[in-house]
C-alpha angles and dihedrals in degrees: 000000000000128000091245092055092050090051090047094051090045091050092049092048092051092046091049091049090051093049090051097046105032099073094051095043090050090053091051091046092049093048091046092050095049092046092047089054089047092052093047090051097047097032089231108147102185116148095207090055088073098036104052099049091046093051093047095046097043090045090050092047089049092052092046095045096042095103092052093045090051092050091054093048093046090049092051092046093048089050094050093047094047088051097055097093088053090050094053098045 
């Protein structure tokens, strides 16, 4: 196993993790920002006001995006499994 192969595998793993996590994190960030602005304007400081909408929207996005997320993970896993002979040789 060469150094370049390890670097390529690491880069692919990190990019796959970012592609999986980024949409859900961006949704949570957007919802948190909107609710924080709403709380600042109305001076309502309730903790569940942030938690529940984030949970619902991120959960909904996860369910809606599940086919795409699984497609990315299956593609990455297939690529890794097909590359095993090249890694050993």
